[in-house]
Phi, psi and omega in degrees: 000129177239142176242131181241127175256126176239148177091000182294322180293322177294317177302314180300316181296319181295316177298316178298323181288319184281330179260106176284114185301326180293330180286352178251314186292309185300309179295330179293312180298319180298318179299313180294321178295321178298319178297313180297319179300314181298318177293324176296318179299320180293321191263355186304331181258003182277348186250033173101358177273146178263142178275123179242295181259340183084003182290329184299317183290337181264009183261003179288130183226153174247125179292129183287344178270129174254117185242123179051042179070026180234131177244145183250131175237134180195202183250129176272119181258019182280112174060035172209177186284358182294344175309323183283348176299327178302316181292326178290323181294312189254343181083170177226185180291344183241000182221129179292156178284147173229076185299139177225332183282314182295313180298324179295313179301315182296322177292328184261357186306311183294324178295318180299316180299317178297316178300316180290324177298314181299320181294319178298314178302314181298316182288334178268359180059047181259000000 
């Protein structure tokens, strides 16, 4: 008994043509990045840093350019005290590290994946 499927390649081409990958990938990455940025803002003072001016929590930025399916989330050190967050994260020769970004990312990784899955499903109407 042989089963023959015909038209699958045409169906695949039609799906690829009708679904613009960028209209799914870019908003999905942005949604996950927004969640992480919000969690970073919440947690910046939970790992041993003292709140003085509050500039650190407002310095989390998402790069608007998505390159090769990658979005960048980080700290903007332009004209504010957030420059020093790098030293807290990694330490210096005279100061031990007090990481806050890595633990936050690791704690939120599964939630970010779920948020991104939900966004893909919604955009693909599944």
